[in-house]
C-alpha positions as CSV (number, residue, x, y, z in Angstrom):
1,M,84.5,90.3,63.1
2,R,85.4,91.7,66.6
3,H,82.4,93.0,68.5
4,C,79.8,91.5,66.1
5,V,77.3,91.1,68.9
6,S,74.6,89.6,66.6
7,L,76.8,86.8,65.3
8,T,75.6,83.4,66.5
9,S,77.6,81.1,64.2
10,L,80.3,80.9,61.6
11,P,79.8,79.5,58.1
12,E,81.4,76.1,57.1
13,S,83.0,78.0,54.2
14,L,85.6,79.2,56.7
15,N,87.3,75.9,55.8
16,D,88.1,77.4,52.4
17,L,90.6,79.9,53.8
18,P,93.7,77.8,54.2
19,A,96.0,80.9,54.2
20,L,94.1,82.5,57.1
21,T,96.4,83.6,59.9
22,T,94.2,85.8,62.1
23,L,90.6,85.3,63.3
24,N,89.5,87.8,65.8
25,L,86.1,87.0,67.4
26,E,86.5,89.0,70.6
27,S,83.2,90.1,72.2
28,C,81.0,88.2,69.7
29,T,78.8,87.7,72.7
30,R,76.1,85.5,71.0
31,L,78.5,83.1,69.3
32,T,77.7,79.7,70.8
33,C,80.1,77.4,68.9
34,L,82.8,77.2,66.2
35,P,82.5,75.0,63.1
36,N,84.7,71.9,62.6
37,H,87.3,73.1,60.2
38,N,88.8,69.7,59.1
39,G,92.3,70.7,59.5
40,N,92.2,73.4,56.8
41,L,93.2,76.3,59.1
42,R,96.7,75.1,59.9
43,A,98.2,78.6,59.1
44,L,96.2,80.3,61.9
45,T,98.5,82.0,64.3
46,N,96.1,84.4,66.0
47,L,92.7,83.3,67.3
48,N,91.0,85.6,69.8
49,L,87.8,84.3,71.5
50,R,88.0,86.6,74.5
51,H,84.6,87.7,75.9
52,C,82.7,85.2,73.7
53,A,80.3,84.9,76.6
54,A,77.9,82.4,75.0
55,L,80.5,79.9,73.7
56,T,79.9,76.6,75.4
57,R,82.5,74.4,73.7
58,L,85.3,74.1,71.2
59,P,85.3,71.7,68.3
60,D,87.7,68.7,68.3
61,S,89.3,70.1,65.2
62,I,90.8,72.8,67.5
63,G,93.7,70.3,67.8
64,S,94.7,70.9,64.2
65,L,95.7,74.5,64.9
66,T,99.3,73.3,65.2
67,A,100.8,76.8,64.6
68,L,98.7,78.7,67.2
69,P,100.9,80.1,70.0
70,T,98.1,81.5,72.3
71,L,94.7,80.1,73.1
72,Q,92.7,83.1,74.2
73,L,89.5,82.2,75.9
74,S,89.3,84.6,78.8
75,F,85.8,85.6,79.9
76,C,84.1,82.8,77.9
77,K,81.7,82.5,80.8
78,A,79.6,79.6,79.3
79,L,82.6,77.4,78.4
80,E,82.2,74.2,80.3
81,A,85.2,72.1,79.1
82,L,88.1,71.8,76.8
83,P,88.4,69.0,74.3
84,D,91.1,66.4,74.7
85,R,92.4,67.3,71.2
86,I,94.1,70.3,72.7
87,A,96.9,67.8,73.2
88,D,97.7,68.2,69.5
89,M,98.3,72.0,69.8
90,R,102.0,71.6,70.3
91,A,102.9,75.2,69.5
92,V,100.8,76.7,72.3
93,T,102.9,78.5,74.8
94,N,100.0,80.5,76.5
95,I,96.5,79.4,77.5
96,K,94.2,82.1,78.9
97,L,91.1,80.9,80.6
98,R,90.5,83.8,83.0
99,A,86.9,84.1,84.3
100,C,85.7,81.0,82.5
101,T,83.2,80.7,85.3
102,A,81.4,77.6,84.0
103,L,84.6,75.6,83.5
104,T,84.6,72.6,85.9
105,A,87.9,70.8,85.0
106,V,91.1,71.0,82.9
107,P,91.6,67.9,80.9
108,E,94.5,65.5,81.5
109,A,95.4,66.0,77.9
110,I,97.0,69.4,78.8
111,G,100.0,67.4,79.9
112,A,101.0,66.9,76.3
113,L,101.6,70.7,75.8
114,T,105.3,70.6,76.4
115,A,105.9,74.1,75.1
116,L,103.4,75.7,77.5
117,T,104.9,78.5,79.6
118,A,101.9,80.3,81.0
119,L,98.5,79.0,82.2
120,N,95.9,81.5,83.5
121,L,92.9,80.0,85.3
122,Q,92.1,83.0,87.4
123,T,88.4,83.2,88.6
124,C,87.5,79.8,87.2
125,M,85.0,79.6,90.1
126,L,83.8,76.0,89.6
127,L,87.3,74.5,89.3
128,T,87.8,72.1,92.2
129,R,91.1,70.5,91.2
130,L,94.0,70.6,88.7
131,P,94.8,67.5,86.6
132,D,97.6,65.2,87.7
133,A,99.1,65.7,84.2
134,I,99.9,69.3,85.0
135,G,103.2,68.0,86.4
136,Q,104.3,67.1,82.9
137,L,104.5,70.8,81.9
138,A,108.2,71.1,82.4
139,A,108.4,74.4,80.5
140,L,105.6,76.1,82.5
141,R,106.8,79.4,84.2
142,T,103.6,81.0,85.4
143,L,100.5,79.3,86.9
144,D,97.6,81.6,88.0
145,V,94.7,79.9,89.8
146,S,93.8,82.9,91.9
147,N,90.2,83.4,92.9
148,C,89.4,79.7,92.1
149,R,87.4,79.6,95.3
150,R,86.5,75.9,95.1
151,L,90.0,74.7,94.5
152,A,90.6,72.5,97.6
153,C,94.0,71.0,96.9
154,L,97.0,70.9,94.5
155,P,98.1,67.5,93.0
156,D,101.4,66.0,94.2
157,S,102.5,66.1,90.6
158,I,102.9,69.8,90.9
159,G,106.5,69.1,91.9
160,G,107.2,68.3,88.3
161,L,106.9,72.0,87.3
162,V,110.7,72.5,87.3
163,S,110.6,75.8,85.4
164,L,107.8,77.4,87.5
165,T,108.8,80.9,88.7
166,M,105.3,82.3,89.8
167,L,102.4,80.4,91.5
168,N,99.4,82.6,92.3
169,L,96.8,81.0,94.7
170,D,95.4,84.3,96.0
171,F,91.7,83.9,97.2
172,C,91.7,80.1,96.9
173,R,89.5,80.0,100.0
174,A,88.9,76.3,100.0
175,L,92.6,75.4,100.0
176,T,93.6,73.9,103.4
177,C,97.1,72.7,102.8
178,L,99.9,72.5,100.2
179,P,101.4,69.1,99.1
180,D,104.9,68.2,100.2
181,A,105.9,68.2,96.5
182,I,105.7,72.1,96.6
183,G,109.3,71.9,97.9
184,S,110.5,70.6,94.5
185,L,109.8,73.9,92.8
186,A,113.4,75.0,92.9
187,A,112.9,77.8,90.3
188,L,109.9,79.4,92.1
189,T,110.6,83.1,93.0
190,T,107.0,84.2,93.8
191,L,104.4,82.3,95.9
192,N,101.1,84.1,96.5
193,L,98.9,82.5,99.1
194,G,97.1,85.7,100.1
195,N,93.5,85.4,101.3
196,C,93.7,81.6,101.5
197,S,91.5,81.8,104.6
198,Q,91.4,78.1,105.2
199,L,95.1,77.4,104.8
200,R,96.2,75.9,108.1
201,S,99.9,75.2,107.6
202,L,102.9,75.2,105.2
203,P,104.8,72.0,104.7
204,S,108.4,71.7,106.1
205,T,109.5,70.9,102.5
206,V,109.4,74.6,101.7
207,D,113.1,74.5,102.5
208,G,113.4,73.3,98.9
209,L,112.2,76.7,97.6
210,T,115.7,78.0,97.3
211,A,114.9,80.6,94.6
212,L,111.9,82.1,96.5
213,T,112.2,85.9,96.9
214,A,108.5,86.8,97.8
215,L,105.9,85.0,99.9
216,N,102.4,86.5,100.4
217,L,100.4,85.1,103.3
218,H,98.1,88.1,103.6
219,N,94.9,87.3,105.5
220,C,95.7,83.6,105.9
221,K,93.7,83.7,109.1
222,A,93.7,79.9,109.8
223,L,97.5,79.7,109.6
224,S,98.8,78.8,113.0
225,G,102.5,79.3,112.4
226,L,105.4,79.3,109.9
227,P,107.9,76.4,109.5
228,R,111.4,77.1,110.7
229,A,112.7,76.2,107.3
230,L,111.4,79.5,105.9
231,G,114.0,81.3,107.9
232,E,116.7,79.5,106.1
233,L,115.8,80.3,102.5
234,P,118.8,82.2,101.1
235,R,116.9,84.5,98.6
236,L,113.7,85.2,100.5
237,K,113.4,89.0,100.9
238,R,109.7,89.7,101.5
239,V,107.1,87.9,103.5
240,T,103.6,89.5,103.9
241,T,101.7,88.2,106.9
242,L,99.3,91.1,107.5
243,G,96.0,89.7,108.9
244,C,97.4,86.5,110.2
245,L,99.9,85.0,112.6
246,G,98.8,87.3,115.5
247,Q,100.7,85.2,118.0
248,Y,104.0,86.0,116.4
249,G,103.4,89.7,115.5
250,K,104.4,90.1,111.8
251,C,106.5,86.9,111.4
252,G,107.7,84.0,113.4
253,P,110.5,84.6,115.8
254,H,112.9,82.6,113.7
255,M,112.5,84.9,110.8
256,Q,112.4,88.4,112.3
257,Q,116.1,88.8,112.1
258,R,116.6,87.7,108.5
259,K,113.6,88.8,106.4
260,T,111.5,91.8,105.6
261,C,108.1,91.0,107.1
262,L,105.0,93.1,106.5
């Protein structure tokens, strides 16, 4: 049913397909909702709702899709919220919410998804905060909240993301600071803070980022300096400061001898 641009709804008889494994609704741009399926679609392993631009909500029964590994909702521009029942989707390893521009919040229920390894919230323009429960996602390896321009802060619980290797905050223009708990991300290898134009400082706890290899501070124009602790990170190879830190040239004086600064 991919690209069925005149499709506005699905029949309740969809519940009569208990062996269904794939449902591709990509670019069904007039589809506004999905029917409650009463738990009869437990075999579904592939559900694609990408570019369903009129979809405003998901049914509570989405929680019964216990075999689904990926929840693909990117470019569902009318989607306003996720149901708490996503907590029951224990097989999900990847949630894609890129450019869900009407999404205002991520539910605390997401903390129950202990298998989740990737969460993409890029260009969720109305998102102002992340749930405290995000810190319970101990398996999460990549978190992309780039271009979430109203995201003003990160929760202290982010320190619980012990497996996180990539954190992308590019173009989070309302972000003014990072929590001290950022220093608990001992597995983090890439931290992208490019174009965070209101970011004023980095916490001294960055000395805990012992696996960090790349730090992007491109166009962080409000940043007044870099903490000395950055110069002591053993694996940090690349720091990008183009467009900021004019008083130090490319990098702070305590880093120029040890790191590649651009």
